[in-house]
Biopython code that builds the backbone (N, CA, C, O; Angstrom):
import numpy as np
from Bio.PDB.StructureBuilder import StructureBuilder

atoms = [
    (1, "MET", "N", (-14.850, 8.054, -6.581)),
    (1, "MET", "CA", (-14.841, 6.626, -6.359)),
    (1, "MET", "C", (-14.296, 6.363, -4.961)),
    (1, "MET", "O", (-13.105, 6.554, -4.718)),
    (2, "ASN", "N", (-15.123, 5.942, -4.067)),
    (2, "ASN", "CA", (-14.709, 5.700, -2.693)),
    (2, "ASN", "C", (-14.859, 4.222, -2.375)),
    (2, "ASN", "O", (-15.887, 3.789, -1.854)),
    (3, "GLN", "N", (-13.827, 3.454, -2.691)),
    (3, "GLN", "CA", (-13.850, 2.024, -2.454)),
    (3, "GLN", "C", (-12.811, 1.662, -1.423)),
    (3, "GLN", "O", (-11.820, 2.371, -1.248)),
    (4, "ASN", "N", (-13.036, 0.571, -0.749)),
    (4, "ASN", "CA", (-12.042, 0.043, 0.174)),
    (4, "ASN", "C", (-11.361, -1.148, -0.477)),
    (4, "ASN", "O", (-12.003, -1.927, -1.182)),
    (5, "TYR", "N", (-10.094, -1.287, -0.249)),
    (5, "TYR", "CA", (-9.321, -2.375, -0.801)),
    (5, "TYR", "C", (-8.684, -3.140, 0.333)),
    (5, "TYR", "O", (-8.655, -2.679, 1.474)),
    (6, "GLU", "N", (-8.183, -4.291, 0.016)),
    (6, "GLU", "CA", (-7.573, -5.142, 1.020)),
    (6, "GLU", "C", (-6.168, -5.512, 0.573)),
    (6, "GLU", "O", (-5.967, -5.944, -0.562)),
    (7, "ILE", "N", (-5.206, -5.347, 1.453)),
    (7, "ILE", "CA", (-3.852, -5.813, 1.181)),
    (7, "ILE", "C", (-3.793, -7.262, 1.625)),
    (7, "ILE", "O", (-4.149, -7.593, 2.755)),
    (8, "ILE", "N", (-3.341, -8.118, 0.729)),
    (8, "ILE", "CA", (-3.235, -9.541, 1.042)),
    (8, "ILE", "C", (-1.760, -9.895, 1.118)),
    (8, "ILE", "O", (-1.017, -9.699, 0.156)),
    (9, "PHE", "N", (-1.337, -10.415, 2.260)),
    (9, "PHE", "CA", (0.053, -10.808, 2.434)),
    (9, "PHE", "C", (0.272, -12.193, 1.814)),
    (9, "PHE", "O", (-0.578, -13.078, 1.910)),
    (10, "TYR", "N", (1.414, -12.349, 1.187)),
    (10, "TYR", "CA", (1.777, -13.630, 0.572)),
    (10, "TYR", "C", (1.904, -14.719, 1.627)),
    (10, "TYR", "O", (2.474, -14.500, 2.696)),
    (11, "GLU", "N", (1.372, -15.883, 1.318)),
    (11, "GLU", "CA", (1.563, -17.090, 2.123)),
    (11, "GLU", "C", (2.001, -18.203, 1.185)),
    (11, "GLU", "O", (1.460, -18.356, 0.090)),
    (12, "ASP", "N", (2.990, -18.982, 1.628)),
    (12, "ASP", "CA", (3.413, -20.100, 0.797)),
    (12, "ASP", "C", (2.444, -21.271, 0.970)),
    (12, "ASP", "O", (1.446, -21.158, 1.682)),
    (13, "SER", "N", (2.739, -22.377, 0.325)),
    (13, "SER", "CA", (1.826, -23.519, 0.334)),
    (13, "SER", "C", (1.635, -24.125, 1.723)),
    (13, "SER", "O", (0.675, -24.860, 1.955)),
    (14, "LYS", "N", (2.543, -23.819, 2.643)),
    (14, "LYS", "CA", (2.435, -24.322, 4.013)),
    (14, "LYS", "C", (1.779, -23.308, 4.947)),
    (14, "LYS", "O", (1.665, -23.548, 6.149)),
    (15, "GLY", "N", (1.349, -22.170, 4.392)),
    (15, "GLY", "CA", (0.701, -21.145, 5.196)),
    (15, "GLY", "C", (1.665, -20.190, 5.885)),
    (15, "GLY", "O", (1.253, -19.395, 6.730)),
    (16, "HIS", "N", (2.949, -20.260, 5.531)),
    (16, "HIS", "CA", (3.956, -19.374, 6.124)),
    (16, "HIS", "C", (3.872, -17.998, 5.470)),
    (16, "HIS", "O", (3.841, -17.888, 4.244)),
    (17, "CYS", "N", (3.835, -16.958, 6.284)),
    (17, "CYS", "CA", (3.709, -15.589, 5.794)),
    (17, "CYS", "C", (4.931, -14.777, 6.258)),
    (17, "CYS", "O", (5.017, -14.411, 7.431)),
    (18, "PRO", "N", (5.871, -14.494, 5.349)),
    (18, "PRO", "CA", (7.089, -13.772, 5.734)),
    (18, "PRO", "C", (6.826, -12.406, 6.371)),
    (18, "PRO", "O", (7.557, -12.006, 7.277)),
    (19, "ILE", "N", (5.811, -11.693, 5.922)),
    (19, "ILE", "CA", (5.550, -10.372, 6.504)),
    (19, "ILE", "C", (5.125, -10.491, 7.960)),
    (19, "ILE", "O", (5.443, -9.619, 8.769)),
    (20, "ASP", "N", (4.414, -11.553, 8.302)),
    (20, "ASP", "CA", (4.050, -11.770, 9.705)),
    (20, "ASP", "C", (5.298, -11.959, 10.557)),
    (20, "ASP", "O", (5.387, -11.441, 11.670)),
    (21, "ASP", "N", (6.267, -12.713, 10.017)),
    (21, "ASP", "CA", (7.526, -12.904, 10.745)),
    (21, "ASP", "C", (8.218, -11.561, 10.972)),
    (21, "ASP", "O", (8.717, -11.283, 12.063)),
    (22, "PHE", "N", (8.240, -10.739, 9.932)),
    (22, "PHE", "CA", (8.857, -9.425, 10.048)),
    (22, "PHE", "C", (8.132, -8.566, 11.077)),
    (22, "PHE", "O", (8.765, -7.965, 11.946)),
    (23, "LEU", "N", (6.815, -8.509, 10.981)),
    (23, "LEU", "CA", (6.039, -7.685, 11.919)),
    (23, "LEU", "C", (6.233, -8.146, 13.360)),
    (23, "LEU", "O", (6.242, -7.330, 14.281)),
    (24, "ASP", "N", (6.388, -9.454, 13.552)),
    (24, "ASP", "CA", (6.594, -9.993, 14.895)),
    (24, "ASP", "C", (7.922, -9.552, 15.505)),
    (24, "ASP", "O", (8.073, -9.569, 16.726)),
    (25, "THR", "N", (8.887, -9.156, 14.670)),
    (25, "THR", "CA", (10.189, -8.724, 15.189)),
    (25, "THR", "C", (10.165, -7.266, 15.663)),
    (25, "THR", "O", (11.084, -6.818, 16.348)),
    (26, "LEU", "N", (9.124, -6.540, 15.301)),
    (26, "LEU", "CA", (9.048, -5.114, 15.632)),
    (26, "LEU", "C", (8.518, -4.889, 17.039)),
    (26, "LEU", "O", (7.739, -5.682, 17.567)),
    (27, "LEU", "N", (8.956, -3.796, 17.627)),
    (27, "LEU", "CA", (8.386, -3.393, 18.905)),
    (27, "LEU", "C", (6.910, -3.060, 18.701)),
    (27, "LEU", "O", (6.528, -2.600, 17.625)),
    (28, "PRO", "N", (6.080, -3.285, 19.710)),
    (28, "PRO", "CA", (4.634, -3.047, 19.542)),
    (28, "PRO", "C", (4.287, -1.659, 19.003)),
    (28, "PRO", "O", (3.392, -1.527, 18.167)),
    (29, "LYS", "N", (4.982, -0.633, 19.470)),
    (29, "LYS", "CA", (4.703, 0.722, 19.014)),
    (29, "LYS", "C", (5.037, 0.888, 17.520)),
    (29, "LYS", "O", (4.288, 1.522, 16.777)),
    (30, "VAL", "N", (6.152, 0.320, 17.102)),
    (30, "VAL", "CA", (6.569, 0.397, 15.701)),
    (30, "VAL", "C", (5.625, -0.435, 14.837)),
    (30, "VAL", "O", (5.232, -0.008, 13.751)),
    (31, "ARG", "N", (5.263, -1.619, 15.319)),
    (31, "ARG", "CA", (4.331, -2.475, 14.579)),
    (31, "ARG", "C", (2.999, -1.761, 14.359)),
    (31, "ARG", "O", (2.415, -1.858, 13.280)),
    (32, "ALA", "N", (2.519, -1.046, 15.373)),
    (32, "ALA", "CA", (1.265, -0.302, 15.256)),
    (32, "ALA", "C", (1.377, 0.779, 14.179)),
    (32, "ALA", "O", (0.440, 0.994, 13.411)),
    (33, "LYS", "N", (2.527, 1.458, 14.127)),
    (33, "LYS", "CA", (2.729, 2.489, 13.098)),
    (33, "LYS", "C", (2.746, 1.869, 11.705)),
    (33, "LYS", "O", (2.142, 2.408, 10.778)),
    (34, "VAL", "N", (3.434, 0.742, 11.553)),
    (34, "VAL", "CA", (3.491, 0.066, 10.252)),
    (34, "VAL", "C", (2.094, -0.351, 9.822)),
    (34, "VAL", "O", (1.726, -0.171, 8.661)),
    (35, "MET", "N", (1.319, -0.902, 10.731)),
    (35, "MET", "CA", (-0.038, -1.339, 10.390)),
    (35, "MET", "C", (-0.912, -0.152, 9.999)),
    (35, "MET", "O", (-1.742, -0.265, 9.096)),
    (36, "LYS", "N", (-0.733, 0.979, 10.667)),
    (36, "LYS", "CA", (-1.504, 2.171, 10.314)),
    (36, "LYS", "C", (-1.145, 2.635, 8.905)),
    (36, "LYS", "O", (-2.028, 2.996, 8.126)),
    (37, "TRP", "N", (0.156, 2.626, 8.574)),
    (37, "TRP", "CA", (0.581, 3.016, 7.220)),
    (37, "TRP", "C", (0.014, 2.058, 6.178)),
    (37, "TRP", "O", (-0.414, 2.487, 5.106)),
    (38, "LEU", "N", (0.009, 0.778, 6.484)),
    (38, "LEU", "CA", (-0.554, -0.191, 5.542)),
    (38, "LEU", "C", (-2.036, 0.066, 5.310)),
    (38, "LEU", "O", (-2.523, -0.045, 4.185)),
    (39, "GLN", "N", (-2.746, 0.406, 6.367)),
    (39, "GLN", "CA", (-4.170, 0.722, 6.230)),
    (39, "GLN", "C", (-4.367, 1.957, 5.359)),
    (39, "GLN", "O", (-5.285, 2.008, 4.541)),
    (40, "MET", "N", (-3.506, 2.946, 5.536)),
    (40, "MET", "CA", (-3.602, 4.157, 4.722)),
    (40, "MET", "C", (-3.305, 3.835, 3.252)),
    (40, "MET", "O", (-3.969, 4.343, 2.349)),
    (41, "LEU", "N", (-2.305, 2.991, 3.031)),
    (41, "LEU", "CA", (-1.960, 2.606, 1.661)),
    (41, "LEU", "C", (-3.103, 1.859, 0.991)),
    (41, "LEU", "O", (-3.366, 2.040, -0.198)),
    (42, "GLU", "N", (-3.775, 1.021, 1.764)),
    (42, "GLU", "CA", (-4.896, 0.267, 1.206)),
    (42, "GLU", "C", (-5.904, 1.189, 0.537)),
    (42, "GLU", "O", (-6.412, 0.893, -0.545)),
    (43, "LYS", "N", (-6.187, 2.304, 1.190)),
    (43, "LYS", "CA", (-7.218, 3.200, 0.684)),
    (43, "LYS", "C", (-6.629, 4.320, -0.183)),
    (43, "LYS", "O", (-6.991, 4.457, -1.352)),
    (44, "ASP", "N", (-5.700, 5.139, 0.403)),
    (44, "ASP", "CA", (-5.294, 6.382, -0.252)),
    (44, "ASP", "C", (-4.458, 6.175, -1.487)),
    (44, "ASP", "O", (-4.702, 6.844, -2.490)),
    (45, "GLU", "N", (-3.460, 5.263, -1.473)),
    (45, "GLU", "CA", (-2.582, 5.092, -2.632)),
    (45, "GLU", "C", (-3.327, 4.468, -3.799)),
    (45, "GLU", "O", (-3.093, 4.840, -4.949)),
    (46, "ILE", "N", (-4.211, 3.535, -3.525)),
    (46, "ILE", "CA", (-4.970, 2.909, -4.609)),
    (46, "ILE", "C", (-5.915, 3.924, -5.223)),
    (46, "ILE", "O", (-6.033, 3.996, -6.447)),
    (47, "GLU", "N", (-6.589, 4.707, -4.399)),
    (47, "GLU", "CA", (-7.484, 5.743, -4.921)),
    (47, "GLU", "C", (-6.699, 6.748, -5.761)),
    (47, "GLU", "O", (-7.153, 7.162, -6.828)),
    (48, "HIS", "N", (-5.536, 7.130, -5.284)),
    (48, "HIS", "CA", (-4.694, 8.085, -6.011)),
    (48, "HIS", "C", (-4.270, 7.496, -7.355)),
    (48, "HIS", "O", (-4.309, 8.180, -8.377)),
    (49, "SER", "N", (-3.872, 6.245, -7.349)),
    (49, "SER", "CA", (-3.455, 5.588, -8.589)),
    (49, "SER", "C", (-4.603, 5.506, -9.580)),
    (49, "SER", "O", (-4.403, 5.689, -10.781)),
    (50, "GLU", "N", (-5.800, 5.233, -9.086)),
    (50, "GLU", "CA", (-6.956, 5.169, -9.981)),
    (50, "GLU", "C", (-7.244, 6.533, -10.606)),
    (50, "GLU", "O", (-7.600, 6.611, -11.782)),
    (51, "LYS", "N", (-7.094, 7.597, -9.839)),
    (51, "LYS", "CA", (-7.308, 8.944, -10.376)),
    (51, "LYS", "C", (-6.269, 9.265, -11.445)),
    (51, "LYS", "O", (-6.601, 9.836, -12.483)),
    (52, "LEU", "N", (-5.021, 8.903, -11.197)),
    (52, "LEU", "CA", (-3.974, 9.132, -12.199)),
    (52, "LEU", "C", (-4.250, 8.335, -13.472)),
    (52, "LEU", "O", (-4.057, 8.842, -14.577)),
    (53, "ARG", "N", (-4.696, 7.103, -13.320)),
    (53, "ARG", "CA", (-5.017, 6.273, -14.479)),
    (53, "ARG", "C", (-6.157, 6.894, -15.283)),
    (53, "ARG", "O", (-6.087, 6.968, -16.510)),
    (54, "GLN", "N", (-7.194, 7.335, -14.600)),
    (54, "GLN", "CA", (-8.328, 7.953, -15.280)),
    (54, "GLN", "C", (-7.886, 9.219, -16.026)),
    (54, "GLN", "O", (-8.309, 9.460, -17.157)),
    (55, "ASP", "N", (-7.039, 10.014, -15.388)),
    (55, "ASP", "CA", (-6.525, 11.220, -16.029)),
    (55, "ASP", "C", (-5.712, 10.868, -17.268)),
    (55, "ASP", "O", (-5.850, 11.507, -18.311)),
    (56, "PHE", "N", (-4.867, 9.855, -17.149)),
    (56, "PHE", "CA", (-4.057, 9.408, -18.285)),
    (56, "PHE", "C", (-4.944, 8.968, -19.440)),
    (56, "PHE", "O", (-4.734, 9.381, -20.580)),
    (57, "LEU", "N", (-5.936, 8.129, -19.146)),
    (57, "LEU", "CA", (-6.822, 7.635, -20.198)),
    (57, "LEU", "C", (-7.608, 8.766, -20.850)),
    (57, "LEU", "O", (-7.840, 8.751, -22.059)),
    (58, "ARG", "N", (-8.015, 9.739, -20.055)),
    (58, "ARG", "CA", (-8.760, 10.885, -20.583)),
    (58, "ARG", "C", (-7.854, 11.745, -21.473)),
    (58, "ARG", "O", (-8.275, 12.221, -22.527)),
    (59, "GLU", "N", (-6.611, 11.934, -21.033)),
    (59, "GLU", "CA", (-5.653, 12.764, -21.758)),
    (59, "GLU", "C", (-5.248, 12.139, -23.103)),
    (59, "GLU", "O", (-5.105, 12.849, -24.098)),
    (60, "TYR", "N", (-5.071, 10.847, -23.129)),
    (60, "TYR", "CA", (-4.576, 10.158, -24.318)),
    (60, "TYR", "C", (-5.647, 9.296, -24.973)),
    (60, "TYR", "O", (-5.333, 8.302, -25.628)),
    (61, "GLN", "N", (-6.877, 9.663, -24.801)),
    (61, "GLN", "CA", (-8.005, 8.916, -25.359)),
    (61, "GLN", "C", (-7.876, 8.809, -26.874)),
    (61, "GLN", "O", (-8.048, 9.792, -27.595)),
    (62, "GLY", "N", (-7.575, 7.616, -27.341)),
    (62, "GLY", "CA", (-7.480, 7.387, -28.776)),
    (62, "GLY", "C", (-6.258, 8.018, -29.418)),
    (62, "GLY", "O", (-6.083, 7.922, -30.632)),
    (63, "GLY", "N", (-5.424, 8.650, -28.639)),
    (63, "GLY", "CA", (-4.236, 9.311, -29.195)),
    (63, "GLY", "C", (-3.002, 8.490, -29.007)),
    (63, "GLY", "O", (-3.026, 7.400, -28.435)),
    (64, "GLU", "N", (-1.925, 9.033, -29.500)),
    (64, "GLU", "CA", (-0.654, 8.349, -29.410)),
    (64, "GLU", "C", (0.102, 8.828, -28.176)),
    (64, "GLU", "O", (0.169, 10.026, -27.902)),
    (65, "VAL", "N", (0.656, 7.902, -27.452)),
    (65, "VAL", "CA", (1.455, 8.232, -26.274)),
    (65, "VAL", "C", (2.889, 8.387, -26.711)),
    (65, "VAL", "O", (3.475, 7.483, -27.306)),
    (66, "LEU", "N", (3.451, 9.542, -26.411)),
    (66, "LEU", "CA", (4.837, 9.818, -26.816)),
    (66, "LEU", "C", (5.799, 9.549, -25.699)),
    (66, "LEU", "O", (7.005, 9.728, -25.867)),
]
sb = StructureBuilder()
sb.init_structure("model")
sb.init_model(0)
sb.init_chain("A")
sb.init_seg("    ")
for serial, (resi, resn, name, xyz) in enumerate(atoms, 1):
    if name == "N":
        sb.init_residue(resn, " ", resi, " ")
    sb.init_atom(name, np.array(xyz, "f"), 0.0, 1.0, " ", f" {name:<3s}", serial, name[0])
structure = sb.get_structure()
């Protein structure tokens, strides 16, 4: 399963996004690293979680989870 996902940052009713404020406080080099990690998380961690879920469901299909 090779899907792309999107991380959506929280915005309040006035459009304020706390993560944007945080990212703005970082040095450009550090901000670039954080954004790269977020991009990796969007794809790799979600894919990994889906594989673990599929394995769990296959392992305990119709059985009791102890």
